[in-house]
N, C-alpha and C positions, 0 to 999 in steps of 0.2 A: 441225827435221825431219831424220831420219836418212837418209843416202844409202843407196840400195839397191846391193848388190854386183852387179858385172857377172857374167853367167853364165860359168862356167869352161869353157874349151875344152880339147880333148884330141885325141890320135891314137886313132882308133877303128877297129877291125877289124870290118867288116860281112860276114857270111857268109849267103848265101842262094843256092839253086840256081836260082831264078827270076830271069832277067836284068832283067825289068821291075821287080820288087820291089827288087832291088839298086839299080837306077838311081834310082827314086823316093826310097827311104830315104836313099841317099847324097846326093842333091840336098838333101833336107831338112836333113841333118846339116851339110853344107857351108854352107848358108844360115845356120845357127846358128854358123858359125865354126870348126867342127871339121875336122881333117884326117882323111880317110877312105881306108882301104885296103879294097878289096873282094875277096872270094874267092867262087868258085862252089861250094865244098864244103869238107868238113872237111880233106881232104888238103892242099889248097892253103892253107887257113887255118893249119894247123899249121906249114907252111913259113914263112908270113909271120910268125907269132909267133916262130919261131926266129930269123929274119933281122932283125926290127924290134923292138929292145928298148924303144922309146918307146911302144908300144901299151899304153894304160892300161885300155881297155874293149873288150869284144867283144860285139857284138850278133849273135846267130845264130838262124836258123830252127831249129825243132825237127825237122821231117821233111825229111831230105835223103837222096839215094840212097847216098852213099858212107859217111858217118859221121853218126849222128843228132846233133842239137844237144846232147842231154844227154850223150852220150859225148864229143863235142867239148869241152863245158864241163869235164867231169871231166879230160880230158887236158890242156886248157889250164891248169887250176889246178895240176896236177902239174908242168907245165913252167914256169909263171910264177907265183910266189908273189905274191898280192895283186891279181891281175888281176880286174877287175870284169866281170860278165857279165849281159846282159839276153837273155832268150829271147823270140823272137817266133813266133807260131803262129796258123794259121787254125783250129786245133782246140783244143777245151777240154782242158786238162790236169787230170784229176781228182785226181791226187796232188800233194802239196806237194813241190816240187822244190828248195826252199831257195834259189831265185833269183827275181829280179823277172821277171814274164812280162807281155808285151803281146800282146793278142789282135788279130789282123788282122781287119778293117781298123782301124787306130788313127788318131787325129788327130795332126797335126804337133805340137801343143802337148803331147799326152800323151807323145810320143816324147821331146821336149826335157825335160819334167819328169822322166821316168824316167832320162834320161842325167844330168841335174844331180843327182838324188838319189844315183845310183851314184857319181858323181865326188866327191861331198861326204861319202860314207859312210866 
């Protein structure tokens, strides 16, 4: 019988302007063994990206007041080659954005599956 690989852990930047969502999602990610840095918007997220080279994955809300998640993703990719990105949104995104999208509310397992898929891509 083949051994199953342990889930990979990473330093993840979580960006959401809703403090309750940030707390819940961060707790889930921490429970799965990830190190989580949280930002309340795009401006603070860009500072964290600049100051924290070990960030491998960013999970960001799409609708935020300072910088949209789509704009933040574009800027993060320009600043950090190879960063993986997951968008989370309470709204259906009709266009293909070329990134993994999780619609709120999502299940814990769906979040971990998306994270593992991005980390192994």
